[in-house]
C-alpha positions as CSV (number, residue, x, y, z in Angstrom):
1,M,-156.2,-29.6,199.7
2,K,-155.8,-26.2,201.2
3,K,-158.4,-25.4,203.9
4,A,-160.3,-22.1,203.6
5,S,-159.4,-19.4,206.0
6,P,-161.6,-18.8,209.1
7,F,-162.6,-15.5,207.6
8,I,-163.8,-16.9,204.3
9,H,-165.3,-20.0,206.0
10,G,-167.2,-17.8,208.5
11,T,-168.4,-15.4,205.8
12,L,-169.7,-18.3,203.7
13,V,-171.5,-19.9,206.6
14,L,-173.2,-16.7,207.6
15,T,-174.1,-15.9,204.0
16,A,-175.7,-19.4,203.5
17,A,-177.7,-18.9,206.7
18,N,-178.8,-15.4,205.7
19,L,-179.8,-16.5,202.3
20,F,-181.8,-19.4,203.7
21,S,-183.4,-17.0,206.2
22,R,-184.2,-14.4,203.6
23,F,-185.9,-17.1,201.4
24,I,-188.0,-18.2,204.3
25,G,-188.7,-14.6,205.2
26,F,-189.9,-13.8,201.7
27,Y,-192.4,-16.7,201.8
28,N,-193.5,-15.3,205.2
29,R,-194.0,-11.8,203.8
30,I,-195.9,-13.0,200.8
31,F,-198.1,-15.2,203.0
32,L,-198.7,-12.3,205.4
33,A,-199.4,-9.8,202.6
34,G,-202.1,-12.0,201.3
35,L,-203.6,-12.8,204.7
36,I,-203.5,-9.5,206.6
37,G,-203.2,-7.0,203.8
38,A,-200.9,-4.0,203.1
39,H,-202.5,-1.8,205.9
40,Q,-201.9,-4.3,208.7
41,M,-198.4,-4.9,207.2
42,G,-197.8,-1.2,207.6
43,I,-198.9,-1.3,211.3
44,Y,-196.5,-4.2,211.9
45,Q,-193.7,-2.1,210.4
46,M,-194.6,0.9,212.6
47,I,-193.8,-0.8,215.9
48,F,-190.1,-1.5,214.9
49,P,-188.8,2.0,215.6
50,I,-189.6,1.5,219.3
51,Y,-188.4,-2.1,219.3
52,L,-185.1,-1.2,217.6
53,V,-184.5,1.5,220.2
54,G,-184.6,-1.2,222.8
55,F,-182.3,-3.4,220.7
56,S,-179.7,-0.6,220.4
57,L,-180.0,0.6,224.0
58,C,-179.9,-2.8,225.7
59,F,-177.4,-5.0,223.9
60,Q,-176.3,-4.0,220.3
61,G,-173.2,-2.1,221.4
62,F,-172.4,-4.5,224.2
63,Q,-172.6,-7.5,221.9
64,T,-169.9,-5.9,219.6
65,A,-167.8,-5.1,222.7
66,L,-168.2,-8.7,224.0
67,S,-167.1,-10.1,220.6
68,N,-164.0,-7.9,220.6
69,M,-163.1,-8.7,224.2
70,T,-163.6,-12.4,223.6
71,A,-161.3,-12.4,220.7
72,S,-158.6,-10.5,222.7
73,L,-158.9,-12.7,225.8
74,R,-158.9,-16.0,223.8
75,A,-155.8,-14.8,221.9
76,K,-154.0,-14.5,225.3
77,G,-155.2,-18.0,226.3
78,L,-157.6,-16.7,228.9
79,E,-160.6,-18.9,228.1
80,G,-161.9,-18.6,231.7
81,D,-162.0,-14.8,231.5
82,A,-163.7,-15.0,228.1
83,K,-166.5,-17.0,229.7
84,K,-166.6,-14.6,232.6
85,I,-167.2,-11.6,230.3
86,L,-170.0,-13.5,228.6
87,S,-171.8,-14.1,231.9
88,V,-171.3,-10.5,233.0
89,T,-172.6,-9.2,229.7
90,V,-175.6,-11.5,229.8
91,C,-176.6,-10.4,233.3
92,F,-176.2,-6.7,232.4
93,T,-178.1,-6.8,229.1
94,V,-181.0,-8.9,230.5
95,M,-181.4,-6.4,233.3
96,L,-181.6,-3.5,230.8
97,S,-183.9,-5.5,228.5
98,I,-186.4,-6.3,231.3
99,L,-186.4,-2.7,232.5
100,F,-187.0,-1.3,228.9
101,A,-189.7,-3.9,228.2
102,A,-191.5,-3.0,231.4
103,V,-191.5,0.7,230.6
104,I,-192.7,0.2,227.1
105,F,-195.4,-2.3,228.2
106,I,-196.8,0.2,230.7
107,F,-196.7,3.3,228.5
108,A,-197.5,1.5,225.1
109,E,-200.9,3.3,224.8
110,A,-199.5,6.7,225.3
111,I,-196.5,6.0,222.9
112,C,-198.8,4.7,220.1
113,Q,-201.4,7.5,220.4
114,T,-198.7,10.2,220.5
115,F,-196.4,8.9,217.7
116,F,-198.4,6.6,215.5
117,H,-202.1,7.7,216.0
118,E,-203.1,4.1,215.4
119,D,-204.7,2.0,218.2
120,D,-203.9,-1.3,216.5
121,C,-200.2,-0.7,217.3
122,I,-200.8,-0.9,221.1
123,P,-201.2,-4.7,221.5
124,C,-198.6,-5.3,218.8
125,L,-196.0,-3.2,220.7
126,R,-196.8,-4.8,224.1
127,I,-196.4,-8.3,222.7
128,A,-193.2,-7.4,220.8
129,V,-191.2,-6.2,223.8
130,F,-191.6,-9.6,225.5
131,A,-189.0,-10.9,223.0
132,L,-186.2,-8.4,224.0
133,P,-184.7,-10.4,227.0
134,F,-184.5,-13.6,224.9
135,V,-183.0,-11.7,222.0
136,G,-180.5,-10.1,224.5
137,I,-179.2,-13.4,225.8
138,K,-179.1,-14.9,222.3
139,S,-177.2,-11.9,221.0
140,C,-174.6,-12.1,223.7
141,I,-173.9,-15.8,223.0
142,H,-173.7,-15.0,219.3
143,G,-171.2,-12.2,220.0
144,Y,-169.1,-14.6,222.1
145,S,-169.2,-17.2,219.3
146,L,-168.1,-14.7,216.6
147,G,-165.4,-13.5,218.9
148,A,-164.2,-17.1,219.2
149,G,-164.1,-17.4,215.4
150,T,-167.2,-19.6,215.3
151,S,-170.1,-18.6,213.0
152,S,-172.0,-21.9,212.9
153,L,-174.1,-21.3,216.1
154,P,-175.3,-17.8,215.1
155,A,-176.0,-19.1,211.6
156,L,-178.0,-22.1,212.8
157,S,-179.9,-20.0,215.3
158,L,-180.9,-17.6,212.6
159,C,-182.3,-20.4,210.5
160,I,-184.2,-21.9,213.4
161,E,-185.7,-18.5,214.3
162,Q,-187.1,-18.0,210.7
163,I,-188.5,-21.6,210.5
164,S,-190.1,-21.2,213.9
165,R,-191.6,-17.8,213.0
166,V,-193.1,-19.0,209.7
167,A,-194.4,-22.3,211.3
168,S,-196.0,-20.5,214.2
169,I,-197.7,-17.9,211.9
170,F,-199.1,-20.6,209.8
171,L,-200.4,-22.6,212.8
172,I,-202.0,-19.5,214.3
173,S,-203.6,-18.5,211.0
174,V,-205.4,-21.9,210.7
175,T,-206.5,-22.0,214.4
176,F,-207.4,-18.8,216.4
177,Y,-206.5,-16.1,213.9
178,A,-210.1,-14.9,213.6
179,E,-210.1,-14.2,217.3
180,L,-207.2,-11.7,217.1
181,P,-208.1,-8.1,217.5
182,A,-205.8,-7.0,214.7
183,G,-204.2,-8.8,211.8
184,A,-200.7,-7.3,212.6
185,I,-200.7,-9.2,215.9
186,L,-200.3,-12.4,213.9
187,A,-196.9,-11.2,212.6
188,V,-195.8,-10.0,216.0
189,L,-196.7,-13.4,217.7
190,G,-194.7,-15.2,215.0
191,M,-191.7,-12.9,215.7
192,V,-191.8,-13.5,219.5
193,I,-192.3,-17.3,219.2
194,G,-189.5,-17.5,216.6
195,E,-187.1,-15.5,218.9
196,F,-188.0,-17.7,221.9
197,V,-187.4,-21.0,220.0
198,S,-184.1,-19.7,218.7
199,F,-183.2,-18.6,222.2
200,V,-183.8,-22.1,223.5
201,F,-181.8,-23.7,220.7
202,T,-178.9,-21.2,221.3
203,I,-178.8,-21.9,225.0
204,L,-178.8,-25.7,224.6
205,S,-176.3,-25.7,221.8
206,F,-173.9,-23.4,223.6
207,Y,-174.2,-25.4,226.9
208,F,-173.4,-28.8,225.3
209,R,-170.5,-27.4,223.2
210,Q,-168.6,-25.8,226.1
211,K,-165.6,-27.3,227.9
212,D,-164.3,-26.4,231.4
213,S,-161.9,-23.4,231.3
214,V,-159.8,-22.3,234.3
215,S,-157.4,-19.8,232.7
216,S,-158.4,-16.5,234.4
217,I,-156.6,-13.5,235.8
218,Y,-159.3,-10.8,235.8
219,T,-162.1,-10.3,238.3
220,R,-165.7,-9.9,237.1
221,Q,-165.7,-6.3,238.3
222,S,-162.6,-5.4,236.2
223,L,-164.1,-7.1,233.2
224,F,-167.4,-5.3,233.7
225,H,-165.5,-2.0,233.7
226,Q,-163.8,-2.9,230.4
227,L,-167.1,-3.9,229.0
228,L,-168.6,-0.5,229.9
229,S,-165.6,1.5,228.6
230,L,-165.8,-0.3,225.2
231,G,-169.5,-0.9,225.0
232,M,-170.9,2.5,226.1
233,P,-169.5,4.5,223.1
234,L,-170.7,1.8,220.7
235,T,-174.1,1.8,222.4
236,G,-174.2,5.6,222.2
237,N,-173.5,5.5,218.5
238,A,-175.9,2.7,217.8
239,L,-178.7,4.4,219.9
240,S,-178.2,7.8,218.3
241,V,-178.4,6.3,214.8
242,T,-181.4,4.2,215.8
243,L,-183.2,7.2,217.3
244,L,-182.7,9.1,214.0
245,Q,-184.0,6.0,212.1
246,S,-187.0,5.8,214.5
247,V,-187.8,9.5,213.9
248,E,-187.6,8.8,210.2
249,S,-189.9,5.8,210.4
250,I,-192.5,7.6,212.6
251,L,-192.5,10.7,210.3
252,I,-193.0,8.8,207.0
253,P,-196.7,7.7,207.7
254,L,-197.5,11.1,209.2
255,M,-196.1,13.0,206.2
256,L,-197.8,10.6,203.8
257,T,-201.1,11.2,205.6
258,R,-200.6,14.9,204.8
259,F,-200.0,14.1,201.1
260,Y,-202.9,11.7,200.7
261,G,-205.2,13.3,203.2
262,N,-206.1,9.7,204.3
263,Q,-204.3,7.8,207.1
264,H,-205.4,4.4,205.8
265,T,-203.9,5.0,202.4
266,A,-200.7,6.4,203.9
267,I,-200.1,3.3,206.1
268,E,-201.0,1.0,203.2
269,T,-198.4,2.7,201.0
270,Y,-195.9,2.5,203.8
271,G,-196.6,-1.2,204.2
272,I,-196.0,-1.8,200.5
273,L,-192.7,0.0,200.5
274,N,-191.2,-1.2,203.8
275,G,-193.0,-4.6,204.0
276,M,-192.7,-5.7,200.4
277,A,-190.4,-3.7,198.2
278,L,-187.4,-2.9,200.5
279,P,-187.0,-6.6,201.6
280,F,-186.5,-7.6,198.0
281,I,-184.0,-4.8,197.4
282,L,-182.1,-5.8,200.5
283,F,-182.0,-9.5,199.7
284,P,-178.5,-9.4,198.1
285,S,-177.2,-7.6,201.2
286,T,-177.2,-10.9,203.0
287,M,-173.8,-11.4,201.4
288,T,-172.5,-8.0,202.2
289,N,-173.8,-8.1,205.8
290,S,-172.1,-11.4,206.4
291,L,-168.9,-10.0,204.9
292,S,-169.2,-6.9,207.2
293,V,-169.6,-9.0,210.4
294,M,-166.5,-11.1,209.7
295,L,-164.5,-8.1,208.3
296,L,-164.5,-6.0,211.4
297,P,-162.4,-8.3,213.6
298,K,-160.1,-9.0,210.7
299,I,-159.5,-5.3,210.2
300,S,-159.0,-4.8,213.9
301,A,-156.4,-7.6,214.0
302,A,-154.6,-6.3,211.0
303,K,-154.4,-2.8,212.6
304,A,-153.1,-4.3,215.9
305,D,-150.4,-6.2,214.0
306,G,-149.4,-3.0,212.0
307,S,-149.8,-4.8,208.7
308,E,-150.6,-2.2,206.1
309,K,-150.6,-4.7,203.3
310,T,-153.2,-6.8,205.0
311,L,-155.2,-3.7,205.8
312,R,-155.3,-2.6,202.2
313,R,-156.1,-6.0,200.8
314,A,-158.9,-6.6,203.4
315,S,-160.3,-3.2,202.5
316,R,-160.0,-3.2,198.8
317,Y,-161.4,-6.5,197.7
318,P,-164.6,-6.5,199.8
319,V,-165.4,-3.0,198.5
320,I,-164.9,-4.1,194.9
321,F,-167.1,-7.1,195.4
322,C,-169.9,-5.1,197.0
323,L,-169.7,-2.5,194.2
324,L,-170.1,-5.3,191.5
325,L,-172.9,-6.8,193.5
326,G,-174.6,-3.5,193.7
327,L,-174.4,-2.9,189.9
328,L,-175.8,-6.4,189.3
329,G,-178.7,-5.6,191.7
330,F,-179.4,-2.4,189.9
331,F,-179.7,-4.0,186.5
332,G,-181.7,-6.9,187.9
333,F,-184.3,-4.9,189.8
334,F,-184.6,-2.2,187.2
335,T,-185.3,-4.8,184.6
336,L,-187.4,-7.3,186.6
337,G,-188.9,-5.0,189.3
338,P,-192.4,-4.6,187.8
339,W,-192.6,-8.3,186.9
340,I,-191.6,-9.3,190.5
341,G,-194.2,-7.0,192.0
342,R,-197.0,-8.4,189.9
343,L,-195.9,-12.0,190.3
344,V,-195.1,-12.2,194.0
345,F,-197.4,-9.6,195.6
346,Q,-200.0,-9.0,192.8
347,S,-199.1,-5.3,193.2
348,G,-198.1,-3.0,190.3
349,E,-197.2,-0.3,192.9
350,C,-194.7,-2.6,194.5
351,G,-193.1,-3.2,191.1
352,T,-192.8,0.5,190.5
353,Y,-191.1,1.0,193.9
354,L,-188.7,-1.9,193.1
355,R,-187.6,-0.2,189.9
356,L,-187.1,3.1,191.6
357,L,-185.2,1.6,194.5
358,S,-182.9,-0.3,192.1
359,F,-180.8,2.9,191.8
360,L,-179.9,2.5,195.5
361,C,-178.4,-1.0,195.2
362,P,-174.7,0.0,194.6
363,F,-174.8,2.5,197.5
364,L,-176.8,0.3,199.9
365,Y,-174.6,-2.7,199.5
366,I,-171.3,-0.9,199.8
367,S,-172.2,1.4,202.7
368,G,-172.3,-1.4,205.4
369,T,-168.9,-2.7,204.3
370,L,-167.3,0.8,204.3
371,S,-168.7,1.4,207.8
372,S,-167.4,-2.0,209.0
373,I,-163.9,-1.3,207.8
374,L,-163.9,2.2,209.4
375,N,-165.2,0.7,212.7
376,G,-162.5,-2.0,212.6
377,L,-159.9,0.9,212.2
378,G,-161.3,2.5,215.3
379,E,-163.1,5.3,213.4
380,T,-166.5,4.8,215.3
381,K,-167.0,8.5,215.8
382,T,-166.5,9.1,212.1
383,T,-169.1,6.4,211.0
384,F,-171.5,7.8,213.6
385,L,-171.1,11.3,212.2
386,H,-171.6,10.1,208.6
387,N,-174.6,8.0,209.5
388,G,-176.1,11.0,211.3
389,L,-175.6,13.3,208.4
390,S,-177.1,10.8,206.0
391,L,-180.2,10.3,208.2
392,T,-180.6,14.0,208.8
393,L,-180.7,14.6,205.0
394,R,-183.3,11.8,204.7
395,I,-185.4,13.4,207.5
396,F,-185.2,16.8,205.7
397,F,-186.7,15.2,202.6
398,I,-189.4,13.5,204.6
399,L,-190.4,16.8,206.3
400,F,-190.4,18.9,203.1
401,A,-190.6,16.6,200.1
402,V,-193.0,13.9,201.2
403,P,-196.0,16.2,201.9
404,R,-195.6,17.6,198.4
405,Q,-194.5,14.6,196.3
406,G,-195.7,11.6,198.4
407,I,-193.6,8.4,198.7
408,Y,-191.4,9.6,195.8
409,G,-190.1,12.4,198.0
410,Y,-189.0,9.8,200.5
411,L,-187.3,7.7,197.7
412,F,-185.4,10.8,196.5
413,G,-184.3,11.4,200.1
414,L,-183.3,7.8,200.6
415,T,-181.1,8.0,197.5
416,A,-179.5,11.3,198.4
417,G,-178.7,10.1,202.0
418,S,-177.2,6.8,200.8
419,I,-175.0,8.6,198.2
420,L,-173.8,11.1,200.8
421,Q,-172.9,8.4,203.3
422,V,-170.9,6.3,200.8
423,L,-169.0,9.3,199.5
424,L,-168.1,10.5,203.1
425,N,-167.1,7.0,204.2
426,F,-165.0,6.4,201.1
427,R,-163.3,9.8,201.3
428,H,-162.4,9.2,205.0
429,L,-161.2,5.6,204.3
430,K,-158.8,6.9,201.6
431,Q,-157.4,9.4,204.1
432,V,-156.9,6.8,206.9
433,L,-155.2,4.3,204.6
């Protein structure tokens, strides 16, 4: 019997883990929505722009660089150097994470009062940044594992994180939940505990799986310079896009407040959209995200080998698959959206958003795959430009359409931005290939 290729096997493992994680996450969101309400769910969502800036600044780009360097070094038989670059990346990203977390913790009150105008965000943000150093170490090990062609550790770690998050939220809810100053803190505590447990599992699993390696020709200093040269542009791209996304997330509640004339209603609407409807729409993207993660090194290797046939095949079939999945998602959510909203969240408003968001499915599912292919071809500046243009268009709609049309103005902008990004990526990919 023919064994599945590492690419297919890795994609299937990550997809299975992501599907399991999403199912657990759905239960968690349903439980939280019933326990803390849509308003507190909105507050929980509001802290993520700042949290994700830390994620992008401290380790997202360096994780990708580490993965690429690990694959290259291992292909040359330099196992020792691959482990060296892992330790160098861990030390560097932990230092950045601790520094960022300290700054945010100290200035959390000023940040929340300036950007969110919601005091309940202050303790949530201060608690959330404690997770960043643990997430940084875990992400580096995951990047090393993916570079080595092993997806089982990241997949298991993701499942452990979700199980720990849900279990901790449930335990807190039946013990000292009533003593918490804000309901959103329950969700943040669950997130931090889940990340810590997943971090411990990742460290122990990685330690016991490793073997001694002595093949090494590079110094730590030279590897660090390579990491910076490869990781800094990736970090710049990721940070720029994240900052635009953060501006978008901060502006939505503010512009909704102008439309409704009531901050409580604005945050509640934001919580229904981002905390309930969008996670359902993004559920099928677990498969496309796994495909994108495994596709990038495959495209890079095909480009290095100069194999145009492999490049075209590796680009064509994933795009066709994502397009078909997007069309299936559109028909499913357009037909069942109102029923899902009433059944799962007892919210007719959520069901309405699901039906409106269904038009996004083909574009949302295909955009990540197109970006991954272009990144694998070395077109990182192009994907950054396209992401930036898409987000800029969405921000334009938030500033000028949301104050007049409410949440529907944002949905129109989200659709227009997604279509623009897919068209630009597809056009450039045709030119490159």
